[in-house]
N, C-alpha and C positions, 0 to 999 in steps of 0.2 A: 392585256393584263386582266386577270380575273381575281376578284377579292371577295372572300366569304367570311362572315363572322358567325361564331357559334358559342354557346354558353352551356357548360355541363349542368346536370340536374341539381347538383349541390351548391349552386351559386358561387363557384370558385371564381377567382379573378378572370376577366374576359381574355380569351386567347384569340389570336388572329391567324388565319390560314391564308397564305398567299400562293396562288398558282401562277407561275411564270412560264410561259411557253412561247415558242416561235409560232409563226403563222401556221394555221391548221394544215394546209396542203403539204407542208414540208415536215410533217411529223415523223416521217420515216427515218430521219437521221438523228434528230436531237429534240426530244420533248422532255423537259425536266420540270418537275413539280417540287417546290420547296415548302415544306410544312415547318414553321418555326413556332415553338412554344415560347412566346416572347417574355413572359415574366416568371420569376421564381415563385414557388408555392410551397407551403408546408402541408397542404392537404393532399395526400397521395392518391385519394380516390378520384381526384379531378383529372388524373393522368391516365385513366383507364379508357383510352381512345380506341384500342383494338382488342378483340377477344384474345385471351391468353397472354396479353402483355401487361403484367402487373409490376409496378415499379415501387412497391412499398419497401421501406428500409434500403432504398437504393440511393447512391449519391446523385443519380439523375434527378431526384426530387428537388435538389437544391441548385441545379444548374440548368441553363437553357438546353433544349434538345432540338437538334436540327435533323430532319428527315429529308434525304435527297433521293428523288425518284428518277430513274432513267427508263426509257421505253424499249421493250424488246417485242418484236412482232412474232406471234405464234398462232398456228391454226389449232383449233380445238372443237370438238363436237359436243361437249357437255356444257350445261348451263353454268354461269358464274355466280358465286355466292355473294350475298350482300354483306359487307363488313362495315357496320357503324355508319360513319358519315360518307363513306365511299360506296356508292351504289353501282350496280351493274345490271345488265340485261342479258337475256339469252341471245346468243349469236351462233348459229350452227357451225360455221366454218372459219371464223376469223376472230381474233381477240388481241388486245394489247396487254402485255404483261408488265407491270411496274415492279422493278427490283430495287431494293434498298440495300446498300452495303455499309457496314459499320467502319468508322474511322476513329482513331484515338486523338482527340483534341479537346479544347475547352468546351466546344459545342458538340455534345455526343450525338452520334448517329446510330439508329437502331435498325437491325436486320428485319426485313419483312417483305413478303411477296404477296401480291394480289393481282387480279386481272379485271379489266373493264373492256367493254365492247367498243368498237370504233364509233358506233352510233351514239354512245354516251358522250363522246367528246366532239360530236358535231360533224362527223364526216359523212358526205353523201355517198351513194352507192358507187358512182364513178370514181370518187376519190379512194374509196375502199379497194376497188379493183386495181387502181393504179398503184396503191400502196402494197397490195399483195403481190402484184407483178414485179415491183422493184425488189421486194423481199426475195422472190425466186431468183431474180437476176443476180442479186448479191450473193446468194447461196451458191449458185453455179460458178460465179467468178472466183469464190474462195475455195472451191473444191480442188482437191489435189489431182493434177493431170498426170496420167501415166507417162513416164519419161524413161529414157535410156541414157545413162551417163556414158560419155565418150572421153577417153583420155589418150593424148598423143605424147610419145616420148622419143627422144633422140639421144642415144648414149654411145653410138659407135658409127664409124664411117663405112662399114661394110658388113653384110650378113651372108653367110653361105646358105642360100635357100634350099639347095639340093639336099645337103645333110640335115637341115631342119625338117624337111618333109620326110626324109628317110626315117628319122627318129619319131615322127608323129603321124604315121600313115593313117591311123584310125581317126585322126582329127582333121585330116586334109580335105578341103573342098576343091574338087577339080575346077580349073578355070573354064570360062565360056568363050575365051578369045585367045589370041596369040600373045597377049601381054605377058612378059616373063620377068618383070622387075618386082613382082610381089606375089605373096601367097596368102590364102585365107585359111585359118584354122578354127575349128568349132569345138567347144568344150561344153560339158553338161549333158542334160537330157536331150539327146538328138531326136527322140521320138516326137518331141513337141517343138522341134526347130521350125522357125518361121520361114522356111524356104519356099513355101507355096505363095502364090499371089494373094495379097490381102491379109496375110497372117501378121500378127503383132509380136514384137520382141519384148516389149515391156511386160513385166510380171512373169516372164518365163525363166526357166533355169539355165537357158543357153547363154554362153559367153562366146564372143568372137574376137579373134586377134588377126589383124592385118599387118603383115611384116614385109617391109620393103628392102630391096637389095642394098640401097644406099644408106640404110641404118635406122629408118624410122619405124616405130611400132605404134599401132593405134588399137586400143582396147575398147570393146563395146559391151556394156552391161556387166562390167566387172566391178565388184565392191572394193572399197579402199583396202581392206585387210588382205585381199587376194592379189593385189597388183604385183607385189614383189615376186610372188610365185610364178606368175606368167612371164615376167621379165627375165627371170632366171632360165626359163625354157629357151629363150632366144640368145641369152648371153653366152651359152655354151657354143654357139655357132657364129659368134660375132668377132670381128677383128677391128683394130683401130679404136679401142675403147677411149672415150673422152674423160678427162679429169672431172668434168662436171656434167651431169645429165640435165638436159633441157626437157621441159614438159609443159603441156597446155591442156585445158579442160574445155569441154563443150557439152551440149545436151541436145538430144533428139526427143521431141514429144510426139506421141501418137494420138490422133483424134479421128476415128473412123467417120464421124459426122462432119468433118471439115468440108466446106463447100468447094474449095479449090484443092488441087493436088498437094500443094505445099504453101506454107506461110512462114515468113522469116520473123525473127524477134531478136531481142538483146541477148546474145550468147546462147541462142538456141534456134533450132529450126523445127517447125511443126509439120508432120506428114500425116496422111490418112493411114498409112501403115508402114512398117519397116521390114524389109526383107533383105536377102543376100545381095541383090543389086544395089540397094540403097547403102548397104555397108561398104561395098566396094567403092561406090562413088564418093561417099563422105570421107572414107578412109584415105582415098587418094589425095584429096585436097588438104586434109589435116596433116597427112604425112609430109607433103611438100612444104606446108606452112612452118611446121616445127623445125624441119631441116634448114629451110631458108633463113630462119631466125639465127641459127648457128653460124651460117656462112656470112650473114650480115655483120655479126659481131666479130668474126675473123677479119673481115675487110676493115672494120672500124679500127682494129688494132694495128693493121698495116698502115692505114692512113695516118694514124697518130705517130707511128714510127717515122714515116717519110716526112711528116711535118717537122719533126725535130731535126732531121737532116737538113732540110731547107733553111731552118732558122740558124743552124750552125754555119751554113754557107753564107747567109746574109751577114753574119757578124764577122767571120774571119776572111771571107772571100775565097776560101779554098774548100775543096771537097775531100773530106777526111774518111769517108766510109770505104772499107775494103771492097775491091772489085767483086770478090766472091760473094760477099754478103749482099751487095746490091743485086747481083744476078739472082740470088736465092729469093730475095724479096719480090722481085718482078715475076719470077717463076711461080711463086706461091700465089700471087695475085691472079695470074693467068689460069692456074690449075683450079682455083676456087670458082672462077667464072665458068670454066668448062664443066665442073661438077654440077653446078646449078642448072646449066642448060641441058647437059647430056644425061647425067645420072638421075637427077630429080625429074627430068622430062617436063620441065616447067611449062613448055609451050606445046606439049602434046595433049591432045584431047583425050579425056577418059574413054576407055574402051566401051564402057556401058553407055556413056553419053552418045557415042556414035550410033548405037542401036535403038535407043529409046528416047523420045523427046522429053518424057517426064524426068528422066535422070539427067538429061542435058540441062534441064532447068535448074535442078539442084546443084549440079556442077558449076554452072555459071554464077548462080547466086552466091555459093560459098567462096568461089575465087574472088568475087567482088567484096564479100564480107571480110575475108582475111587479107584483102588488098595485095594479092600476090603480084599482080602486074606493077603496081606502084612501088612495092618494096624491091622488086628486081631492078626497076629503073633507077632507084636510089642507089642500089649496090653498084650498078654499072657506072653511074656517074662518079661515085667515090673511087672506083678503080682507075679512072683516068688520071688521078693524082699520082698513082704509083707507076704509070707507064713512062718509059724512057723514050 
């Protein structure tokens, strides 16, 4: 606690200035100085505490004034001006800027900016360097990282990939393996496409769409207002449209200076760069995940229906369901299980993951992140209630 007492030249009633601060080493986060003009006065000249701040004929002359200071760290190369009772010194590369913001209350607060050097408030050279370093760290932490939005959709149970490619030949990217259950289409400025090793997708005009034969669509770098247009391209070649489309969102961040190849986060994955192999790998997992979500809900509905049947048997002691309906229910359960295993290829390793360990790392991380194995095990367990 620092307390200073000063008296104006015209012998106005004594005012107290109280500086309240946290410990000096932790000034980087919260240093606040509270200047309170504690007594009312009718002598307006006594309030001329700052150059250019004249309070004559102002209601502030009849009320207490509260000035609240917060500290902002700023580099500067010029000398700092001395303002009245707040003095400052030259510091070539670092300064603390005090900012006052006004509020509307019984104790009025006045807008004012000034700067003082760190040495004025008692910081050593080591503390100044640590303070400046933490400022740089905070600035880099709040900086916007380049990212690629990823959106997965499931609105049909089948897509004719051959006809889709036939209508979009100029956008088709030839496969690099024998995998035939999906295609990749590229839209936008293909001259700047990140197909080369180390190229970045964020900030480019290129959009990618991965379409799977079992009905999933994964969009990369597509803005919100363009999503419907891309989905309509696929809808013309889709069958088995669902009454309700399922969707999920993810994010890929690119950071060329990343020390490791990839780093996971909450609802995002960070890579050194994003190219077509990364798009295929990430798209394969998100496509399976959104489709699996649909099949899990289908099985939940069948389990609920079968539960009602068992409760009826418990009460009446008789089985009232028609034989045909029972067989349909069991057949639907078996076909859902087959679709998940065969169509989705849930247990087949990604074609890119077979060839490159880096993309195998992405594939395995995302499968664990989206809990594909656990969700399939839960689905398989539920289906046992429908078996006869």
